[in-house]
N, C-alpha and C positions, 0 to 999 in steps of 0.2 A: 708884217707886224714884228716878226723876229728880227728882221734887218733894222727896224726902227727901235729895237730894244724894248718893245712893249710886251713881248711874249717869248717864251722858250718852249720849244716843242716837247722837251723832256721834263717839263714842270707839271706837277699834278694839276688836273683840271680844277680840283677843289680850291687851289690857290686863286683861281679867277672867278669861279662861280660860288664859292663858299661850301662849307660842309653840308651834306644832306641833299645833294642834287640827284642821288640815286636812293634806292632802298637797300643797298648792300651794306654790310657792316662797315663802319667808318674806316677801319684799317685797310679793308679791301678797296673801298672807294678811293682812298688816297693813293693807291697804287696806280690808278688810271691817269695817264698823261694825254696830252693832245696827240702825241705820236701814236698812242694806242687807238685813239678815235679814228685817225685817218688811215691806219693800217688794218682796221677791222679786228683788233686784238684786245678789246676792252675786257673781255671775259664776262660781260654781262649777258643775262639770258636773252636768247633770240626767239623765244616762244611767241612774243607779240611785237608787231611792228609799230604800234602807237607809242611814241616816245613820251611817256609820263613817268613821274617818279615811281609810282606803284609798279610799273612794268619793268623798271630797270633794277632787276634783282641779280644777286651774285650767282654765278655759275662756275667760274674758274678764275684763278689769279690772272690779272692783266698780263698779257704777253705770252700766255701759255696755250691759247686757243684762238684759231682764226674762224671768224664767222661774219659773213656779209649781213650787216644789220643796221637798221635805221638810226641807231644810237650815234652814229658818226655826225648826225645833224646837230648834236650838242656843241660841236666845234663852232657852229654858227653863233651860238650864244657866247662862246668864249671870245670870238672876234668882236662881237658887239660890246661885251663887257670891257675889253681892254682898249678898244679904239674910241669908245664914247660915241659911236655912231651905230645906226642899224646895220646889219649885215648887208642888206641891199645897197645902202648908200655907200658903204665902204668898198664893196666890189665894183660898183659903178665908177667911183672916183679913181680907184687904184688900177683898175684893169679896163672896164668897159669903155669909159670915155677916152682912154689913152690909145686904144686900138680900134675904136669905132665899132665895138661889138654891141649890137642892139638886142634888147630883150628885157624880160622882167621875171621876177620870182613869183610863183603862184604857191602860196602856203595853204595846202590842203590839210585835212584833219590828220592824215597819216604821212603823206609824202609832200616834200617841198620840191617843186619842179621848176627848172629854168626854161622859159619859152623864148625862142629866138628864131630869127630867119636863118636859112642855110648859110648865107654869106656871113652872118654874125658869128656862127659857130666855126666857119672856115677861118675867120680871123683869129679866133682862139686857138685853132689848130696850128696856124702859122706861128703864133706866139710860142706854142709848144715845140714846133719843129726847130725853131731858132733858140731853144733853151732859155726862154723867158725874155728874149731880146726883141724889141720892136723898132725897126728902122734906126738902129744904132743906140737906142735907149734900153738899158737893162731894167725891165719892169719887175721881173721876178729874179732874185739872185741866182746866178748860174749854178753855183755849187749846190744850193738848195734844190734847184730844179733837177739837176742830175741825180740827186738823192731820190727824188720823188718818182723817177722813172727807172729805178733799179730795185731789185728785191729788197723788201723792207723788213723781212723776218724769215725765219727758217721753216715755218709751218706751210705757207703757200708761197713758193718762190715766184709765182706768176702775178704777184700783187705788190705795187709800190705804195705811194701815198695817193690813194684814190684812183690811180692809173692801173689798168690791166697790162701785163707784160707778156709778150710772146717769146718763143724760143727757149723756154726753160724746161727742166727735166720732168716737171709734173705741175699739176694745177688743181685747184678746188673751185667749186662754183657755189653760188648762193643757194641756201636751202638744205645744205647737208654737210657732212663731215668726210665724205668720200674723197680720197686722193686719186686723181686720174693720171696715168703715165703719159708722157709726151708733151709737146707744146700746146698752148691754148688754141691756136688756129694753125694747123699743120700746113695749109696752102699759102699762108701769108709769110712775108719776110720775117726772119728770126728777130730782127731788131725792132719790129713794130711795137709801139705802145699805143694804148687806145682808151678812150672814154666810152664805156659801154653802158648805155642807158636802157631803160625798160622798153620793150616792144621794138627792139632792134634799131634804136636811135644810136648813131655811131659817130665818133671822131677817130679815125685811124691816122696815126702819124708814123711815117717810115723814113728815117734819116738816110738810109742807104740809097733810097730812090729819090730823095728830096721831094716827097709828095705828101699831101694831106688829102684824105678821102672822107667826105661827109655823107652820111646817109640819114635821111629823115623819111617819115611816112608811117603807114600802118605796120603792125607786126607782120613778119613774113608768114607766120602761122597763127592766124587770129584765134584759133581754138586753143592755142597753148602759148600765149605771150610770156616770154621769159624776161627775168632780170639778167643783165649781163649776157654771158655767152649763150649762143644758140647755134643750131646747124646752119643758120643763114650765113654766119661769118665765113665758114669754110667754102660754102657754095659761091658767095660773092667774090672771094679772092681767087677762086679758080677762073672766074670770068675776067677779073681785073688782070690777072697774069697773062691772059690770052691777048691782051691789047697793050699792056704797059710792061716793059721789061726793066 
């Protein structure tokens, strides 16, 4: 959308959705840009995951606090508003159909989840491995893609634009404000970036090894299914390292 001149990632979300899409004071709401949404730095309260206007209350100035929170899904509304299409239709046209990624969006009460086959997600991983290029066609602008898989803010260096990044000095995880020292997944290659879904659904992309690893299935620890990082990641990469150098 940015490439097409329909959106600027640094423009206030209110420019696209109108004033009053949150319950924050108007001057605080207008600080929130699309970039803040995809970097988890909107500053809106993370007390409740249900994304309604009543729940989107002010907690900190945009860009000053990192917190993994469902408010990023408002970017889906921005996409629909500026493209004139539903988010589902836009993603299918611009990415899904072009790379042969099968799947559908399931819009639950709280979470919007993409359902796909393993091969469908592998295709998305290959698109990421090739920095947005698919068989010689640049689907996602290369410069923008490189931005998305590099540190996006100084609060949590292990987070880009919705991508998790390995090999950084420290990291944060969903559900808290603790900063943990060291890389996200110590046993994984330092240049790995990953899509880390709930219950250990994974797309690992490792440019230095020219590989994409997809993991689907039940949570590795069903009694404690986590969003994003879990102990499963380090254990899995210890196994991968034993067979793939």
